[in-house]
N, CA, C and O of each residue as an XYZ file, in Angstrom:
924
protein
N     -44.542     -2.772      4.979
C     -43.347     -2.445      4.184
C     -42.069     -2.783      4.940
O     -41.167     -3.416      4.393
N     -41.994     -2.359      6.206
C     -40.771     -2.572      6.991
C     -40.566     -4.048      7.321
O     -39.431     -4.515      7.421
N     -41.682     -4.790      7.493
C     -41.559     -6.202      7.844
C     -40.800     -6.972      6.769
O     -39.941     -7.798      7.078
N     -41.123     -6.697      5.499
C     -40.471     -7.396      4.394
C     -38.988     -7.044      4.328
O     -38.149     -7.904      4.060
N     -38.671     -5.768      4.576
C     -37.273     -5.345      4.526
C     -36.474     -5.961      5.673
O     -35.312     -6.329      5.500
N     -37.098     -6.071      6.838
C     -36.411     -6.674      7.986
C     -36.158     -8.167      7.751
O     -35.127     -8.704      8.155
N     -37.120     -8.829      7.089
C     -36.920    -10.241      6.748
C     -35.752    -10.383      5.771
O     -34.945    -11.307      5.870
N     -35.685     -9.445      4.826
C     -34.584     -9.463      3.849
C     -33.251     -9.278      4.567
O     -32.287     -9.994      4.297
N     -33.205     -8.298      5.495
C     -31.961     -8.043      6.216
C     -31.578     -9.231      7.104
O     -30.395     -9.531      7.266
N     -32.562     -9.895      7.666
C     -32.290    -11.053      8.513
C     -31.604    -12.165      7.701
O     -30.659    -12.802      8.167
N     -32.101    -12.378      6.487
C     -31.478    -13.384      5.616
C     -30.118    -12.890      5.126
O     -29.164    -13.660      5.011
N     -30.053    -11.598      4.842
C     -28.803    -11.005      4.343
C     -27.696    -11.070      5.393
O     -26.511    -11.117      5.064
N     -28.106    -11.072      6.668
C     -27.128    -11.155      7.757
C     -26.343    -12.467      7.691
O     -25.158    -12.505      8.024
N     -27.002    -13.528      7.265
C     -26.328    -14.820      7.119
C     -25.245    -14.734      6.040
O     -24.138    -15.248      6.199
N     -25.602    -14.064      4.934
C     -24.633    -13.901      3.847
C     -23.479    -13.007      4.278
O     -22.318    -13.276      3.972
N     -23.819    -11.940      4.991
C     -22.794    -11.008      5.469
C     -21.824    -11.698      6.416
O     -20.625    -11.420      6.395
N     -22.335    -12.587      7.235
C     -21.488    -13.319      8.175
C     -20.466    -14.184      7.439
O     -19.296    -14.237      7.818
N     -20.920    -14.856      6.389
C     -20.000    -15.695      5.598
C     -18.990    -14.827      4.870
O     -17.804    -15.154      4.831
N     -19.448    -13.721      4.292
C     -18.540    -12.808      3.574
C     -17.473    -12.263      4.516
O     -16.304    -12.159      4.146
N     -17.881    -11.915      5.732
C     -16.929    -11.409      6.728
C     -15.926    -12.480      7.113
O     -14.732    -12.212      7.247
N     -16.423    -13.701      7.291
C     -15.539    -14.820      7.638
C     -14.486    -15.024      6.554
O     -13.312    -15.233      6.859
N     -14.899    -14.963      5.294
C     -13.967    -15.127      4.174
C     -12.992    -13.956      4.106
O     -11.787    -14.146      3.938
N     -13.524    -12.748      4.239
C     -12.697    -11.545      4.130
C     -11.641    -11.467      5.219
O     -10.526    -11.007      4.976
N     -11.993    -11.920      6.431
C     -11.076    -11.814      7.565
C     -10.270    -13.086      7.808
O      -9.559    -13.190      8.808
N     -10.378    -14.048      6.904
C      -9.616    -15.292      7.058
C      -8.122    -15.019      6.897
O      -7.720    -14.141      6.133
N      -7.316    -15.774      7.617
C      -5.866    -15.601      7.560
C      -5.323    -15.829      6.152
O      -4.426    -15.116      5.702
N      -5.871    -16.824      5.464
C      -5.353    -17.135      4.126
C      -5.594    -15.976      3.158
O      -4.746    -15.688      2.314
N      -6.751    -15.307      3.277
C      -7.013    -14.168      2.403
C      -6.098    -12.997      2.747
O      -5.550    -12.347      1.857
N      -5.936    -12.732      4.044
C      -5.077    -11.628      4.469
C      -3.645    -11.824      3.969
O      -3.001    -10.880      3.510
N      -3.154    -13.074      4.066
C      -1.796    -13.360      3.605
C      -1.690    -13.220      2.087
O      -0.694    -12.710      1.574
N      -2.717    -13.673      1.376
C      -2.714    -13.566     -0.087
C      -2.760    -12.102     -0.523
O      -2.067    -11.704     -1.459
N      -3.580    -11.309      0.161
C      -3.703     -9.879     -0.170
C      -2.397     -9.141      0.117
O      -1.969     -8.299     -0.672
N      -1.761     -9.462      1.259
C      -0.492     -8.814      1.614
C       0.583     -9.147      0.582
O       1.358     -8.278      0.181
N       0.625    -10.412      0.156
C       1.615    -10.828     -0.846
C       1.346    -10.141     -2.183
O       2.273     -9.693     -2.857
N       0.080    -10.064     -2.557
C      -0.283     -9.421     -3.824
C       0.090     -7.938     -3.815
O       0.566     -7.397     -4.813
N      -0.134     -7.298     -2.677
C       0.206     -5.874     -2.545
C       1.709     -5.664     -2.707
O       2.141     -4.721     -3.371
N       2.507     -6.552     -2.096
C       3.960     -6.426     -2.233
C       4.376     -6.638     -3.684
O       5.178     -5.873     -4.220
N       3.837     -7.663     -4.314
C       4.202     -7.969     -5.700
C       3.822     -6.831     -6.649
O       4.516     -6.566     -7.630
N       2.706     -6.164     -6.339
C       2.276     -5.040     -7.176
C       3.262     -3.877     -7.095
O       3.450     -3.141     -8.064
N       3.893     -3.720     -5.917
C       4.837     -2.612     -5.738
C       6.273     -2.960     -6.078
O       7.128     -2.077     -6.144
N       6.548     -4.258     -6.297
C       7.921     -4.703     -6.573
C       8.541     -4.055     -7.814
O       9.695     -3.630     -7.756
N       7.810     -3.963     -8.944
C       8.403     -3.324    -10.133
C       8.864     -1.890     -9.880
O       9.905     -1.466    -10.382
N       8.084     -1.151     -9.100
C       8.472      0.228     -8.785
C       9.735      0.249     -7.932
O      10.605      1.100     -8.120
N       9.831     -0.698     -6.985
C      11.031     -0.786     -6.136
C      12.260     -1.083     -6.988
O      13.319     -0.486     -6.794
N      12.110     -2.016     -7.938
C      13.217     -2.361     -8.836
C      13.603     -1.165     -9.697
O      14.786     -0.907     -9.919
N      12.610     -0.446    -10.174
C      12.873      0.718    -11.022
C      13.659      1.788    -10.258
O      14.575      2.403    -10.803
N      13.291      2.000     -8.995
C      14.008      2.985     -8.174
C      15.458      2.551     -7.955
O      16.374      3.373     -7.975
N      15.648      1.258     -7.746
C      17.009      0.742     -7.570
C      17.809      0.880     -8.863
O      19.004      1.175     -8.829
N      17.148      0.666    -10.005
C      17.822      0.819    -11.304
C      18.325      2.254    -11.488
O      19.453      2.489    -11.922
N      17.455      3.198    -11.144
C      17.812      4.618    -11.284
C      18.974      4.960    -10.357
O      19.928      5.626    -10.759
N      18.880      4.497     -9.112
C      19.923      4.780     -8.127
C      21.249      4.149     -8.544
O      22.306      4.767     -8.417
N      21.185      2.911     -9.044
C      22.402      2.219     -9.474
C      23.061      2.949    -10.637
O      24.281      3.109    -10.670
N      22.248      3.387    -11.586
C      22.780      4.111    -12.750
C      23.462      5.404    -12.318
O      24.523      5.754    -12.833
N      22.852      6.107    -11.376
C      23.432      7.366    -10.877
C      24.764      7.097    -10.164
O      25.729      7.841    -10.337
N      24.803      6.026     -9.363
C      26.020      5.698     -8.621
C      27.154      5.267     -9.551
O      28.298      5.688     -9.382
N      26.830      4.433    -10.527
C      27.868      3.990    -11.468
C      28.412      5.162    -12.283
O      29.609      5.231    -12.561
N      27.522      6.086    -12.663
C      27.950      7.267    -13.398
C      28.869      8.138    -12.536
O      29.899      8.630    -12.997
N      28.466      8.317    -11.262
C      29.278      9.116    -10.339
C      30.622      8.435    -10.074
O      31.654      9.099     -9.972
N      30.598      7.119     -9.964
C      31.844      6.368     -9.701
C      32.801      6.482    -10.887
O      34.005      6.670    -10.712
N      32.259      6.368    -12.073
C      33.084      6.499    -13.277
C      33.698      7.897    -13.352
O      34.865      8.046    -13.713
N      32.911      8.918    -13.011
C      33.418     10.290    -13.016
C      34.539     10.483    -12.003
O      35.530     11.160    -12.277
N      34.367      9.870    -10.810
C      35.388      9.964     -9.770
C      36.684      9.261    -10.191
O      37.779      9.755     -9.920
N      36.555      8.116    -10.850
C      37.743      7.388    -11.313
C      38.512      8.202    -12.358
O      39.742      8.242    -12.345
N      37.774      8.844    -13.255
C      38.423      9.689    -14.267
C      39.145     10.866    -13.604
O      40.250     11.245    -13.994
N      38.481     11.432    -12.588
C      39.075     12.555    -11.864
C      40.329     12.100    -11.116
O      41.328     12.818    -11.074
N      40.270     10.913    -10.532
C      41.406     10.362     -9.785
C      42.585     10.087    -10.718
O      43.738     10.348    -10.372
N      42.284      9.562    -11.891
C      43.338      9.290    -12.884
C      44.029     10.577    -13.294
O      45.256     10.624    -13.391
N      43.242     11.628    -13.536
C      43.806     12.914    -13.937
C      44.683     13.497    -12.827
O      45.745     14.060    -13.096
N      44.230     13.357    -11.576
C      45.004     13.881    -10.443
C      46.325     13.126    -10.279
O      47.354     13.727     -9.969
N      46.291     11.821    -10.485
C      47.521     11.026    -10.361
C      48.499     11.341    -11.491
O      49.714     11.290    -11.300
N      47.967     11.663    -12.659
C      48.834     12.090    -13.771
C      49.526     13.409    -13.411
O      50.706     13.610    -13.699
N      48.765     14.294    -12.777
C      49.349     15.563    -12.332
C      50.411     15.320    -11.262
O      51.442     15.992    -11.229
N      50.142     14.348    -10.387
C      51.101     14.021     -9.330
C      52.443     13.592     -9.936
O      53.507     14.003     -9.473
N      52.372     12.765    -10.971
C      53.604     12.307    -11.638
C      54.343     13.476    -12.267
O      55.571     13.539    -12.214
N      53.607     14.393    -12.856
C      54.212     15.565    -13.488
C      54.923     16.434    -12.448
O      56.034     16.914    -12.674
N      54.254     16.628    -11.296
C      54.867     17.431    -10.228
C      56.123     16.746     -9.682
O      57.129     17.403     -9.414
N      56.053     15.421     -9.521
C      57.216     14.698     -9.005
C      58.408     14.824     -9.952
O      59.546     14.991     -9.513
N      58.141     14.743    -11.240
C      59.207     14.913    -12.236
C      59.760     16.331    -12.207
O      60.965     16.551    -12.328
N      58.840     17.295    -12.041
C      59.262     18.697    -12.013
C      60.126     18.983    -10.788
O      61.095     19.739    -10.864
N      59.765     18.365     -9.647
C      60.539     18.558     -8.411
C      61.957     18.000     -8.591
O      62.939     18.626     -8.191
N      62.043     16.805     -9.202
C      63.359     16.168     -9.377
C      64.252     16.929    -10.348
O      65.476     16.823    -10.280
N      63.651     17.686    -11.243
C      64.424     18.424    -12.242
C      64.698     19.875    -11.830
O      65.580     20.529    -12.386
N      63.925     20.376    -10.837
C      64.081     21.784    -10.435
C      65.409     21.988     -9.708
O      65.849     21.131     -8.942
N      66.043     23.142     -9.962
C      67.324     23.459     -9.330
C      67.170     24.601     -8.326
O      67.910     24.674     -7.345
N      66.224     25.477     -8.570
C      65.996     26.620     -7.681
C      65.226     26.165     -6.441
O      64.210     25.477     -6.548
N      65.720     26.555     -5.266
C      65.107     26.111     -4.008
C      63.672     26.592     -3.871
O      62.804     25.846     -3.417
N      63.417     27.851     -4.267
C      62.052     28.381     -4.182
C      61.101     27.606     -5.090
O      59.957     27.321     -4.735
N      61.607     27.280     -6.254
C      60.781     26.509     -7.194
C      60.479     25.130     -6.630
O      59.361     24.628     -6.754
N      61.497     24.515     -6.003
C      61.306     23.193     -5.407
C      60.258     23.255     -4.296
O      59.351     22.426     -4.223
N      60.413     24.273     -3.427
C      59.450     24.426     -2.317
C      58.029     24.637     -2.839
O      57.065     24.081     -2.311
N      57.926     25.442     -3.874
C      56.612     25.706     -4.485
C      55.999     24.415     -5.033
O      54.824     24.125     -4.808
N      56.819     23.647     -5.757
C      56.343     22.403     -6.346
C      55.967     21.383     -5.277
O      54.990     20.648     -5.423
N      56.757     21.345     -4.197
C      56.441     20.428     -3.092
C      55.095     20.800     -2.467
O      54.278     19.930     -2.164
N      54.879     22.097     -2.278
C      53.613     22.562     -1.706
C      52.439     22.167     -2.601
O      51.409     21.693     -2.123
N      52.614     22.371     -3.905
C      51.567     22.017     -4.860
C      51.318     20.501     -4.875
O      50.185     20.043     -5.021
N      52.391     19.751     -4.722
C      52.267     18.289     -4.689
C      51.472     17.849     -3.461
O      50.627     16.956     -3.543
N      51.751     18.484     -2.321
C      51.022     18.159     -1.092
C      49.521     18.473     -1.238
O      48.659     17.714     -0.797
N      49.248     19.623     -1.875
C      47.841     19.990     -2.108
C      47.172     18.969     -3.018
O      46.013     18.602     -2.825
N      47.927     18.524     -4.007
C      47.411     17.536     -4.951
C      47.147     16.202     -4.259
O      46.144     15.540     -4.524
N      48.066     15.818     -3.367
C      47.884     14.566     -2.619
C      46.638     14.625     -1.730
O      45.935     13.627     -1.566
N      46.375     15.801     -1.163
C      45.182     15.987     -0.332
C      43.914     15.806     -1.175
O      42.933     15.212     -0.726
N      43.954     16.332     -2.411
C      42.816     16.169     -3.317
C      42.613     14.702     -3.687
O      41.494     14.193     -3.732
N      43.761     14.035     -3.956
C      43.699     12.609     -4.309
C      43.092     11.806     -3.163
O      42.278     10.908     -3.379
N      43.504     12.146     -1.937
C      42.973     11.451     -0.764
C      41.465     11.672     -0.634
O      40.723     10.746     -0.306
N      41.017     12.911     -0.893
C      39.600     13.255     -0.785
C      38.783     12.521     -1.856
O      37.714     11.980     -1.573
N      39.306     12.511     -3.095
C      38.600     11.844     -4.191
C      38.572     10.337     -3.955
O      37.574      9.677     -4.245
N      39.667      9.796     -3.430
C      39.717      8.363     -3.125
C      38.657      7.996     -2.076
O      38.008      6.954     -2.166
N      38.501      8.878     -1.084
C      37.477      8.650     -0.046
C      36.075      8.685     -0.664
O      35.201      7.898     -0.301
N      35.882      9.621     -1.612
C      34.586      9.694     -2.299
C      34.326      8.424     -3.100
O      33.206      7.914     -3.132
N      35.369      7.925     -3.742
C      35.244      6.681     -4.517
C      34.851      5.521     -3.599
O      33.988      4.711     -3.938
N      35.494      5.457     -2.443
C      35.202      4.392     -1.488
C      33.754      4.484     -1.000
O      33.079      3.469     -0.825
N      33.286      5.730     -0.781
C      31.898      5.936     -0.331
C      30.914      5.474     -1.409
O      29.905      4.838     -1.103
N      31.209      5.793     -2.660
C      30.324      5.381     -3.751
C      30.335      3.869     -3.892
O      29.296      3.257     -4.142
N      31.503      3.264     -3.734
C      31.597      1.804     -3.783
C      30.717      1.166     -2.706
O      30.037      0.168     -2.945
N      30.750      1.763     -1.529
C      29.929      1.262     -0.420
C      28.443      1.397     -0.749
O      27.652      0.497     -0.468
N      28.072      2.537     -1.349
C      26.674      2.758     -1.732
C      26.241      1.766     -2.807
O      25.107      1.288     -2.792
N      27.137      1.457     -3.734
C      26.824      0.491     -4.790
C      26.588     -0.896     -4.180
O      25.665     -1.608     -4.574
N      27.424     -1.263     -3.227
C      27.248     -2.552     -2.556
C      25.900     -2.608     -1.822
O      25.242     -3.648     -1.784
N      25.509     -1.473     -1.244
C      24.220     -1.415     -0.533
C      23.064     -1.614     -1.510
O      22.087     -2.296     -1.201
N      23.190     -1.006     -2.704
C      22.148     -1.157     -3.726
C      22.068     -2.611     -4.196
O      20.979     -3.159     -4.366
N      23.230     -3.222     -4.402
C      23.260     -4.633     -4.816
C      22.607     -5.516     -3.752
O      21.922     -6.487     -4.071
N      22.831     -5.164     -2.484
C      22.208     -5.909     -1.387
C      20.688     -5.734     -1.425
O      19.930     -6.675     -1.192
N      20.261     -4.486     -1.727
C      18.820     -4.214     -1.830
C      18.202     -5.009     -2.980
O      17.087     -5.517     -2.861
N      18.933     -5.113     -4.094
C      18.457     -5.918     -5.225
C      18.207     -7.361     -4.769
O      17.170     -7.953     -5.069
N      19.175     -7.902     -4.042
C      19.063     -9.288     -3.567
C      17.874     -9.451     -2.622
O      17.159    -10.452     -2.672
N      17.672     -8.444     -1.751
C      16.552     -8.495     -0.801
C      15.218     -8.484     -1.531
O      14.321     -9.263     -1.209
N      15.089     -7.594     -2.520
C      13.847     -7.515     -3.299
C      13.599     -8.825     -4.042
O      12.472     -9.317     -4.090
N      14.661     -9.385     -4.620
C      14.525    -10.651     -5.358
C      14.059    -11.777     -4.441
O      13.159    -12.540     -4.791
N      14.675    -11.874     -3.272
C      14.313    -12.938     -2.325
C      12.895    -12.742     -1.785
O      12.123    -13.693     -1.666
N      12.572    -11.488     -1.461
C      11.237    -11.205     -0.924
C      10.167    -11.444     -1.986
O       9.084    -11.945     -1.684
N      10.476    -11.082     -3.227
C       9.536    -11.312     -4.328
C       9.269    -12.805     -4.508
O       8.138    -13.231     -4.738
N      10.332    -13.576     -4.398
C      10.189    -15.031     -4.510
C       9.298    -15.575     -3.388
O       8.419    -16.403     -3.626
N       9.538    -15.098     -2.168
C       8.738    -15.542     -1.015
C       7.288    -15.090     -1.145
O       6.360    -15.843     -0.852
N       7.106    -13.834     -1.596
C       5.752    -13.292     -1.739
C       4.972    -14.039     -2.815
O       3.769    -14.260     -2.677
N       5.656    -14.424     -3.881
C       4.993    -15.190     -4.945
C       4.515    -16.536     -4.424
O       3.396    -16.966     -4.704
N       5.383    -17.196     -3.660
C       5.014    -18.492     -3.077
C       3.856    -18.332     -2.097
O       2.935    -19.149     -2.071
N       3.911    -17.265     -1.287
C       2.855    -17.011     -0.311
C       1.525    -16.728     -1.001
O       0.475    -17.213     -0.579
N       1.588    -15.929     -2.075
C       0.364    -15.583     -2.811
C      -0.252    -16.833     -3.445
O      -1.461    -17.051     -3.355
N       0.581    -17.645     -4.080
C       0.076    -18.861     -4.732
C      -0.530    -19.833     -3.723
O      -1.610    -20.379     -3.944
N       0.180    -20.043     -2.611
C      -0.289    -20.996     -1.611
C      -1.581    -20.534     -0.940
O      -2.560    -21.279     -0.873
N      -1.570    -19.289     -0.443
C      -2.739    -18.798      0.290
C      -3.903    -18.463     -0.642
O      -5.066    -18.563     -0.251
N      -3.587    -18.066     -1.875
C      -4.647    -17.835     -2.856
C      -5.395    -19.132     -3.139
O      -6.619    -19.141     -3.266
N      -4.653    -20.212     -3.237
C      -5.260    -21.523     -3.464
C      -6.124    -21.936     -2.270
O      -7.245    -22.417     -2.437
N      -5.584    -21.742     -1.064
C      -6.328    -22.103      0.144
C      -7.598    -21.256      0.291
O      -8.638    -21.754      0.723
N      -7.502    -19.967     -0.075
C      -8.677    -19.089      0.004
C      -9.750    -19.544     -0.983
O     -10.934    -19.582     -0.650
N      -9.332    -19.885     -2.187
C     -10.294    -20.355     -3.192
C     -10.971    -21.649     -2.741
O     -12.155    -21.861     -3.001
N     -10.211    -22.511     -2.066
C     -10.788    -23.752     -1.546
C     -11.802    -23.451     -0.439
O     -12.863    -24.070     -0.361
N     -11.444    -22.478      0.420
C     -12.356    -22.100      1.507
C     -13.638    -21.487      0.938
O     -14.744    -21.776      1.397
N     -13.461    -20.643     -0.061
C     -14.611    -19.988     -0.697
C     -15.498    -21.019     -1.385
O     -16.724    -20.913     -1.343
N     -14.889    -22.009     -2.012
C     -15.649    -23.066     -2.694
C     -16.485    -23.868     -1.701
O     -17.593    -24.303     -2.013
N     -15.937    -24.058     -0.503
C     -16.672    -24.784      0.546
C     -17.927    -24.017      0.970
O     -18.967    -24.604      1.267
N     -17.797    -22.680      0.990
C     -18.904    -21.837      1.441
C     -19.893    -21.514      0.318
O     -21.004    -21.055      0.583
N     -19.495    -21.753     -0.934
C     -20.295    -21.316     -2.075
C     -21.712    -21.888     -2.098
O     -22.651    -21.132     -2.349
N     -21.914    -23.191     -1.849
C     -23.291    -23.719     -1.863
C     -24.203    -23.006     -0.861
O     -25.353    -22.692     -1.168
N     -23.677    -22.758      0.332
C     -24.463    -22.062      1.354
C     -24.756    -20.627      0.921
O     -25.861    -20.125      1.125
N     -23.764    -19.970      0.324
C     -23.955    -18.598     -0.148
C     -24.981    -18.548     -1.278
O     -25.821    -17.649     -1.324
N     -24.907    -19.514     -2.180
C     -25.859    -19.554     -3.301
C     -27.276    -19.755     -2.801
O     -28.213    -19.162     -3.335
N     -27.445    -20.592     -1.773
C     -28.775    -20.838     -1.212
C     -29.343    -19.568     -0.585
O     -30.524    -19.258     -0.739
N     -28.476    -18.835      0.128
C     -28.923    -17.579      0.758
C     -29.274    -16.543     -0.311
O     -30.271    -15.834     -0.183
N     -28.467    -16.455     -1.351
C     -28.740    -15.492     -2.430
C     -30.058    -15.814     -3.126
O     -30.801    -14.914     -3.518
N     -30.336    -17.099     -3.273
C     -31.610    -17.506     -3.880
C     -32.781    -17.074     -2.998
O     -33.810    -16.609     -3.489
N     -32.603    -17.237     -1.699
C     -33.636    -16.806     -0.749
C     -33.817    -15.295     -0.794
O     -34.939    -14.792     -0.738
N     -32.698    -14.575     -0.897
C     -32.753    -13.108     -0.950
C     -33.495    -12.617     -2.192
O     -34.215    -11.621     -2.130
N     -33.326    -13.302     -3.306
C     -34.008    -12.913     -4.537
C     -35.521    -13.023     -4.368
O     -36.272    -12.185     -4.867
N     -35.959    -14.064     -3.660
C     -37.396    -14.238     -3.415
C     -37.922    -13.156     -2.483
O     -39.004    -12.610     -2.701
N     -37.162    -12.854     -1.459
C     -37.585    -11.826     -0.506
C     -37.543    -10.427     -1.130
O     -38.357     -9.563     -0.804
N     -36.594    -10.227     -2.019
C     -36.423     -8.926     -2.681
C     -37.692     -8.504     -3.421
O     -38.038     -7.323     -3.449
N     -38.377     -9.469     -4.016
C     -39.577     -9.173     -4.805
C     -40.712     -8.617     -3.957
O     -41.644     -8.006     -4.480
N     -40.630     -8.829     -2.644
C     -41.703     -8.383     -1.752
C     -41.438     -7.003     -1.156
O     -42.293     -6.442     -0.471
N     -40.228     -6.447     -1.424
C     -39.851     -5.138     -0.869
C     -40.060     -4.053     -1.910
O     -39.841     -4.271     -3.102
N     -40.485     -2.880     -1.452
C     -40.666     -1.734     -2.354
C     -39.374     -1.495     -3.143
O     -38.315     -1.370     -2.528
N     -39.419     -1.427     -4.477
C     -38.214     -1.293     -5.317
C     -37.326     -0.109     -4.953
O     -36.102     -0.235     -4.926
N     -37.940      1.043     -4.671
C     -37.149      2.229     -4.327
C     -36.406      2.017     -3.010
O     -35.241      2.390     -2.869
N     -37.102      1.413     -2.051
C     -36.490      1.141     -0.748
C     -35.398      0.082     -0.887
O     -34.346      0.176     -0.255
N     -35.660     -0.928     -1.722
C     -34.680     -1.983     -1.945
C     -33.427     -1.425     -2.603
O     -32.313     -1.850     -2.299
N     -33.618     -0.470     -3.508
C     -32.479      0.149     -4.204
C     -31.585      0.885     -3.210
O     -30.359      0.820     -3.301
N     -32.205      1.584     -2.263
C     -31.436      2.295     -1.239
C     -30.659      1.303     -0.373
O     -29.487      1.516     -0.061
N     -31.328      0.228      0.005
C     -30.697     -0.807      0.838
C     -29.474     -1.388      0.122
O     -28.391     -1.482      0.699
N     -29.661     -1.773     -1.135
C     -28.579     -2.419     -1.893
C     -27.419     -1.465     -2.154
O     -26.263     -1.883     -2.211
N     -27.733     -0.187     -2.311
C     -26.683      0.811     -2.511
C     -25.789      0.903     -1.267
O     -24.566      0.995     -1.374
N     -26.409      0.879     -0.107
C     -25.654      0.948      1.143
C     -24.902     -0.360      1.391
O     -23.783     -0.361      1.904
N     -25.524     -1.449      1.025
C     -24.879     -2.766      1.183
C     -23.619     -2.833      0.319
O     -22.609     -3.407      0.727
N     -23.685     -2.250     -0.863
C     -22.541     -2.231     -1.772
C     -21.373     -1.459     -1.169
O     -20.213     -1.728     -1.482
N     -21.686     -0.505     -0.310
C     -20.660      0.305      0.357
C     -20.178     -0.343      1.662
O     -19.543      0.308      2.491
N     -20.486     -1.621      1.826
C     -20.041     -2.403      2.995
C     -20.706     -1.972      4.301
O     -20.181     -2.249      5.379
N     -21.842     -1.306      4.217
C     -22.576     -0.916      5.425
C     -23.453     -2.084      5.873
O     -24.200     -2.650      5.075
N     -23.356     -2.440      7.155
C     -24.212     -3.496      7.691
C     -24.112     -3.530      9.218
O     -23.018     -3.382      9.764
N     -25.246     -3.725      9.920
C     -26.632     -3.750      9.424
C     -27.040     -2.387      8.852
O     -26.391     -1.371      9.103
N     -28.107     -2.390      8.094
C     -28.537     -1.173      7.404
C     -29.814     -0.602      8.009
O     -29.989      0.615      8.061
N     -30.697     -1.470      8.462
C     -32.006     -1.041      8.968
C     -32.035     -1.103     10.494
O     -31.701     -2.124     11.095
N     -32.440      0.007     11.107
C     -32.530      0.092     12.570
C     -33.851      0.734     12.985
O     -34.393      1.580     12.273
N     -34.349      0.333     14.117
C     -35.508      1.003     14.710
C     -35.010      2.179     15.546
O     -33.945      2.102     16.160
N     -35.777      3.258     15.569
C     -35.390      4.404     16.386
C     -35.661      4.088     17.849
O     -36.510      3.262     18.183
N     -34.911      4.773     18.715
C     -35.131      4.649     20.156
C     -35.609      6.000     20.674
O     -34.814      6.900     20.944
N     -36.903      6.115     20.803
C     -37.454      7.401     21.221
C     -37.228      8.445     20.144
O     -37.803      8.357     19.059
N     -36.389      9.437     20.439
C     -36.089     10.493     19.472
C     -34.686     10.327     18.875
O     -34.147     11.251     18.266
N     -34.114      9.155     19.056
C     -32.725      8.952     18.632
C     -32.593      7.830     17.606
O     -33.346      6.856     17.622
N     -31.606      7.993     16.705
C     -31.308      6.955     15.718
C     -30.832      5.708     16.458
O     -29.982      5.792     17.345
N     -31.381      4.559     16.091
C     -31.013      3.326     16.762
C     -29.609      2.847     16.444
O     -29.084      1.965     17.123
N     -28.997      3.423     15.414
C     -27.641      3.003     15.031
C     -26.572      3.899     15.640
O     -25.659      3.414     16.307
N     -26.683      5.208     15.413
C     -25.612      6.124     15.843
C     -25.994      6.985     17.045
O     -25.160      7.718     17.579
N     -27.277      6.894     17.475
C     -27.762      7.613     18.660
C     -27.859      9.127     18.459
O     -27.881      9.882     19.431
N     -27.917      9.573     17.193
C     -28.112     11.009     16.948
C     -29.569     11.383     17.225
O     -30.492     10.651     16.866
N     -29.753     12.530     17.866
C     -31.116     12.987     18.130
C     -31.735     13.488     16.826
O     -31.113     14.260     16.097
N     -32.940     13.054     16.540
C     -33.611     13.386     15.284
C     -34.404     14.680     15.420
O     -34.897     15.014     16.498
N     -34.520     15.409     14.291
C     -35.280     16.661     14.325
C     -36.785     16.372     14.232
O     -37.201     15.243     13.970
N     -37.565     17.393     14.448
C     -39.016     17.231     14.504
C     -39.590     16.755     13.173
O     -40.537     15.969     13.147
N     -39.012     17.236     12.059
C     -39.517     16.845     10.736
C     -39.323     15.349     10.510
O     -40.216     14.664     10.011
N     -38.143     14.851     10.885
C     -37.880     13.414     10.719
C     -38.752     12.580     11.648
O     -39.249     11.523     11.260
N     -38.935     13.055     12.865
C     -39.781     12.330     13.822
C     -41.230     12.261     13.323
O     -41.927     11.270     13.537
N     -41.663     13.329     12.660
C     -43.017     13.359     12.109
C     -43.165     12.330     10.982
O     -44.184     11.645     10.882
N     -42.123     12.232     10.130
C     -42.156     11.245      9.038
C     -42.192      9.836      9.598
O     -42.930      8.978      9.114
N     -41.387      9.608     10.621
C     -41.340      8.282     11.236
C     -42.681      7.925     11.868
O     -43.135      6.783     11.793
N     -43.298      8.912     12.486
C     -44.592      8.697     13.124
C     -45.649      8.310     12.105
O     -46.590      7.575     12.407
N     -45.474      8.823     10.883
C     -46.411      8.524      9.795
C     -46.084      7.205      9.102
O     -46.708      6.849      8.102
N     -45.109      6.487      9.636
C     -44.786      5.169      9.082
C     -43.739      5.164      7.988
O     -43.505      4.127      7.367
N     -43.095      6.311      7.733
C     -42.070      6.366      6.689
C     -40.748      5.766      7.184
O     -40.463      5.733      8.381
N     -39.963      5.297      6.224
C     -38.605      4.817      6.503
C     -37.656      5.867      5.935
O     -37.683      6.148      4.736
N     -36.821      6.442      6.788
C     -35.963      7.548      6.348
C     -34.484      7.188      6.548
O     -34.143      6.191      7.185
N     -33.624      8.039      5.980
C     -32.180      7.860      6.142
C     -31.674      8.782      7.247
O     -32.019      9.963      7.280
N     -30.872      8.256      8.132
C     -30.282      9.081      9.184
C     -29.268     10.029      8.556
O     -28.416      9.611      7.772
N     -29.367     11.315      8.911
C     -28.462     12.316      8.338
C     -27.008     12.091      8.750
O     -26.087     12.504      8.045
N     -26.807     11.439      9.888
C     -25.441     11.265     10.385
C     -24.792      9.959      9.907
O     -23.691      9.991      9.356
N     -25.443      8.834     10.104
C     -24.816      7.544      9.765
C     -25.296      6.947      8.455
O     -24.688      6.003      7.950
N     -26.381      7.481      7.890
C     -26.867      7.008      6.598
C     -27.712      5.747      6.658
O     -28.162      5.260      5.621
N     -27.938      5.206      7.858
C     -28.758      3.999      7.972
C     -30.224      4.300      7.661
O     -30.671      5.445      7.731
N     -30.956      3.242      7.316
C     -32.392      3.357      7.144
C     -33.043      3.130      8.507
O     -32.819      2.100      9.144
N     -33.833      4.074      8.943
C     -34.439      3.971     10.277
C     -35.958      4.039     10.199
O     -36.516      4.651      9.288
N     -36.617      3.409     11.157
C     -38.075      3.339     11.181
C     -38.550      3.352     12.638
O     -37.787      3.081     13.566
N     -39.801      3.670     12.800
C     -40.373      3.684     14.155
C     -40.980      2.321     14.426
O     -41.915      1.905     13.742
N     -40.446      1.617     15.435
C     -40.926      0.277     15.732
C     -42.237      0.259     16.504
O     -42.754     -0.812     16.819
């Protein structure tokens, strides 16, 4: 039973090697990175849209407030020029100074919002430029990856054909366990035990598992999940 499974894994190792080569190729990594950025770009734009709307609304509110304050300033200036009582003049001058301080503060707030708006516009430009670059990178490296994969495809197809033949010689239940682990990117999957220890993760096995192994069974390691057998 184990001999057939080991032959299957030996052939599968060739396929795994090619899959790893493709997965870790620079062109795939660049294509995946570009795709990831492009997938997140709409959310980035949406956040900028929300921020821009909030800033423009705040800026408009500040401008309205500034206009109202300047109207008050004109009223106070007229009142000062028309006042005859010294106390009234002093009072109006004091109020005018307070008003000017408010105008200065609101003007500073307006300038800060203007600066924030410019920063958002700059962020828009950055996202647009990066999106353009990422699109070009994805298209170029995606094409190169597909070409690389096409080069490897005949060899992969030959190995898969061999695996199908070997698969028929392995116990179906055992093969199902193997393929389930393979689907989870686990490899190698089958290991021989070393004395009382798992050959993959080196966990010491309990007496019940050692007894099963001694009887020729293939079991799953409780720690690493590999299929283990007594060689």
